[in-house]
C-alpha positions as a printed NumPy array, in Angstrom:
array([[-16.155, -16.808,  27.933],
       [-14.785, -14.403,  24.941],
       [-13.857, -11.484,  27.376],
       [-12.427, -14.058,  29.839],
       [-10.377, -15.759,  26.955],
       [ -8.572, -12.471,  26.497],
       [ -7.672, -11.942,  30.086],
       [ -6.392, -14.596,  29.859],
       [ -4.358, -13.816,  27.274],
       [ -3.356, -11.015,  28.852],
       [ -1.392, -12.603,  31.761],
       [  0.822, -14.729,  29.733],
       [  2.942, -13.129,  26.569],
       [  3.511, -15.905,  24.678],
       [  7.266, -15.668,  22.701],
       [  5.813, -17.629,  19.608],
       [  7.466, -19.169,  16.45 ],
       [  6.549, -20.056,  13.047],
       [  8.538, -22.308,  11.033],
       [ 10.373, -21.038,   8.279],
       [  8.612, -22.889,   5.633],
       [  5.162, -21.181,   6.113],
       [  6.646, -17.744,   6.614],
       [  8.352, -17.7  ,   3.151],
       [  4.973, -16.952,   1.69 ],
       [  5.546, -13.446,   3.205],
       [  8.382, -10.914,   2.162],
       [  8.875,  -9.439,   5.696],
       [ 11.772,  -6.95 ,   3.403],
       [  8.956,  -5.739,   0.46 ],
       [  6.902,  -5.27 ,   3.126],
       [  9.271,  -3.333,   5.411],
       [ 11.243,  -1.43 ,   2.085],
       [  7.164,  -0.092,   1.452],
       [  6.561,   1.223,   4.684],
       [  9.292,   3.319,   5.079],
       [  8.815,   4.423,   1.388],
       [  5.022,   5.927,   2.337],
       [  4.945,   6.423,   6.398],
       [  6.472,   9.567,   6.576],
       [  3.764,  12.669,   5.988],
       [  2.936,  13.416,   2.23 ],
       [  4.296,  10.055,   0.891],
       [  1.057,   8.218,   0.646],
       [  0.43 ,   6.105,  -2.135],
       [ -1.844,   7.946,  -4.95 ],
       [ -2.647,   4.412,  -5.919],
       [ -4.765,   4.48 ,  -2.607],
       [ -7.462,   6.306,  -0.956],
       [ -6.504,   8.082,   1.765],
       [ -8.621,   7.83 ,   5.099],
       [ -8.14 ,  11.334,   7.114],
       [-10.276,  10.571,  10.116],
       [ -7.947,   7.645,  10.493],
       [ -5.659,   5.416,   7.63 ],
       [ -3.19 ,   3.452,  10.119],
       [ -4.793,   0.152,   9.044],
       [ -5.428,   1.23 ,   5.362],
       [ -1.624,   1.928,   5.487],
       [ -0.504,  -1.291,   7.122],
       [ -2.8  ,  -3.455,   4.779],
       [ -1.142,  -1.555,   1.657],
       [  2.606,  -3.141,   3.213],
       [  1.046,  -6.543,   3.453],
       [ -0.027,  -6.543,   0.294],
       [  3.476,  -5.391,  -0.633],
       [  4.89 ,  -7.892,   1.14 ],
       [  2.819, -10.421,  -0.91 ],
       [ -0.216, -11.312,   1.455],
       [ -3.212, -11.633,  -1.073],
       [ -6.99 , -12.34 ,  -0.614],
       [ -7.458, -16.064,  -0.31 ],
       [-10.628, -16.495,  -2.526],
       [-11.676, -14.979,  -5.826],
       [-13.649, -11.7  ,  -5.7  ],
       [-16.732, -10.418,  -8.104],
       [-16.157,  -6.871,  -7.776],
       [-18.905,  -6.272,  -9.825],
       [-21.554,  -7.408,  -6.92 ],
       [-19.968,  -5.138,  -4.803],
       [-20.323,  -1.522,  -3.829],
       [-17.981,   1.594,  -3.872],
       [-16.521,   2.48 ,  -0.797],
       [-15.772,   0.236,   2.272],
       [-17.951,  -2.893,   2.479],
       [-18.791,  -5.104,   5.13 ],
       [-16.76 ,  -8.199,   4.653],
       [-15.983, -11.559,   6.861],
       [-13.605, -13.378,   5.81 ],
       [-12.03 , -11.471,   2.255],
       [ -9.732,  -8.964,   2.103],
       [ -9.486,  -6.382,  -0.587],
       [ -8.463,  -3.298,  -2.163],
       [ -9.729,  -2.357,  -5.988],
       [ -9.389,   0.879,  -7.498],
       [-11.271,   2.403, -10.242],
       [-10.573,   5.268, -12.789],
       [-12.964,   6.851, -15.07 ],
       [-13.644,   9.368, -17.369],
       [-16.529,  11.582, -17.849],
       [-17.061,  14.518, -20.312],
       [-18.094,  18.066, -19.328],
       [-17.801,  21.243, -21.124],
       [-14.654,  22.065, -22.649],
       [-13.118,  19.493, -20.34 ],
       [-12.476,  16.109, -18.86 ],
       [-12.846,  14.972, -15.395],
       [-10.957,  12.027, -14.488],
       [-12.719,  10.263, -11.269],
       [-11.241,   7.793,  -8.908],
       [-13.028,   5.236,  -6.57 ],
       [-12.161,   2.678,  -5.234],
       [-14.035,  -0.933,  -3.494],
       [-12.697,  -1.944,  -0.16 ],
       [-13.151,  -4.861,   2.613],
       [-13.7  ,  -3.175,   6.286],
       [-10.937,  -6.496,   6.811],
       [ -8.461,  -3.778,   4.851],
       [ -9.233,  -0.146,   6.645],
       [-10.601,  -1.65 ,   9.838],
       [ -8.373,  -2.178,  12.741],
       [-11.117,  -4.55 ,  15.059],
       [-14.527,  -5.233,  14.567],
       [-17.752,  -6.309,  15.897],
       [-20.395,  -5.471,  14.06 ],
       [-21.313,  -6.991,  10.369],
       [-18.017,  -6.578,   9.031],
       [-14.801,  -7.873,  10.477],
       [-11.399,  -5.769,  10.403],
       [ -8.06 ,  -6.702,   9.754],
       [ -7.404,  -8.356,  12.963],
       [-10.139, -10.876,  12.772],
       [ -8.476, -11.456,   8.921],
       [ -4.786, -12.221,   9.931],
       [ -6.246, -14.323,  13.025],
       [ -9.542, -16.31 ,  11.452],
       [ -9.11 , -16.623,   8.016],
       [ -5.096, -16.501,   7.731],
       [ -4.144, -18.268,  11.464],
       [ -1.982, -15.834,  12.101],
       [ -0.046, -16.742,  16.053],
       [ -0.845, -13.508,  18.509],
       [  1.025, -11.951,  21.566],
       [ -0.856, -10.258,  24.091],
       [  0.76 ,  -7.508,  26.292],
       [ -0.623,  -5.217,  28.923],
       [  1.31 ,  -2.416,  29.889],
       [  1.414,  -2.324,  33.916],
       [  0.994,  -5.827,  34.363],
       [  3.789,  -7.771,  36.189],
       [  3.141, -10.529,  33.976],
       [  3.654,  -8.464,  30.815],
       [  7.219,  -6.796,  30.202],
       [  8.388,  -4.617,  27.537],
       [ 11.795,  -6.554,  27.09 ],
       [  9.334,  -9.755,  25.741],
       [  7.543,  -7.691,  23.537],
       [ 10.32 ,  -6.602,  21.776],
       [ 11.924, -10.157,  21.851],
       [  8.388, -11.422,  20.971],
       [  8.248,  -9.183,  17.296],
       [  9.456,  -9.721,  13.934],
       [ 10.147,  -6.768,  11.98 ],
       [  7.143,  -7.074,   9.311],
       [  4.838,  -8.45 ,  11.762],
       [  1.943,  -5.79 ,  12.641],
       [  0.95 ,  -4.396,  16.261],
       [ -2.724,  -3.134,  16.979],
       [ -3.171,  -1.621,  20.352],
       [ -5.63 ,   0.049,  22.446],
       [ -6.919,   1.249,  26.208],
       [-10.228,  -0.873,  25.938],
       [ -9.504,  -5.034,  25.81 ],
       [-12.469,  -5.096,  23.913],
       [-11.968,  -2.597,  21.1  ],
       [ -8.368,  -2.021,  19.194],
       [ -7.982,   1.154,  17.838],
       [ -4.42 ,   1.619,  16.272],
       [ -2.568,  -0.393,  13.481],
       [  1.275,  -0.06 ,  13.156],
       [  3.769,  -2.45 ,  10.935],
       [  7.182,  -3.103,  13.35 ],
       [ 10.414,  -1.809,  10.202],
       [ 13.596,  -1.89 ,  12.839],
       [ 14.75 ,  -4.009,  15.824],
       [ 17.29 ,  -1.807,  17.833],
       [ 17.899,  -4.642,  20.696],
       [ 16.001,  -2.623,  23.775],
       [ 13.019,  -1.41 ,  21.207],
       [ 11.548,  -1.673,  18.148],
       [ 11.351,   0.898,  15.284],
       [  7.573,   1.337,  13.901],
       [  6.029,   3.018,  10.987],
       [  1.947,   4.417,  10.328],
       [ -0.308,   6.571,   9.4  ],
       [ -2.817,   8.43 ,  11.388],
       [ -0.371,  10.874,  12.434],
       [  1.586,   9.775,  10.223],
       [  5.118,   8.932,  11.324],
       [  8.272,   6.774,  10.338],
       [ 10.83 ,   4.91 ,  12.002],
       [  9.713,   6.048,  15.259],
       [ 10.291,   4.593,  18.774],
       [  7.594,   1.825,  19.912],
       [  8.147,   2.767,  23.122],
       [  8.276,   6.264,  23.16 ],
       [  5.017,   6.343,  20.662],
       [  2.97 ,   3.339,  21.424],
       [  3.822,   1.411,  24.659],
       [  3.779,   5.053,  26.552],
       [  0.091,   5.658,  25.322],
       [ -1.339,   2.651,  25.03 ],
       [ -2.48 ,  -0.145,  27.629],
       [ -2.969,  -3.09 ,  25.548],
       [ -1.074,  -4.361,  22.8  ],
       [ -1.58 ,  -7.797,  20.053],
       [  2.039,  -8.614,  18.074],
       [  0.513, -10.435,  15.1  ],
       [  2.759, -12.307,  13.804],
       [  1.975, -12.387,  10.122],
       [  2.495, -15.193,   7.777]])
């Protein structure tokens, strides 16, 4: 049934609008400015961990946080282990810095406690990903597109996406693999920023649409 619903979503590309009073909680400009500052290679924010094997969703979560998105419930960090914690409904990234005294030197050690929803695109295991957090917990609307389908046109995706929205993509309908944030609209194309092969303000058509089959525009609020 789940797979059937996903397939039905891909038949139609919905033009979604959310009331302005709901969107007010998310500062799109602040999120975009953060993305532009930290998207390019070697400009990552040192206040956050950097995942060499895949930093795209970690980076997008940072942008959303800069735009004012916050976890909706309190977190007991003392109960959490360092590293990535499997979460279904919480979204967080907390930095810890402590010092150890060695022979003639003091070592500064930095570690993080991070939720799976912060760093993973879409997860079907014990922990969930950013997709589930935004859609299931925050109630963000989505619009689905399939590259190559006669029902999904690129111009409809451009019309649907707003600056500050998140787009997640994949070649497998049941496993999203990449997250980007929209930073500009040029009329016929979008510009996006992302990590994992770090890119700043690059063409969505050239770098995403042409390289993936399935794309989900998440209307952040």
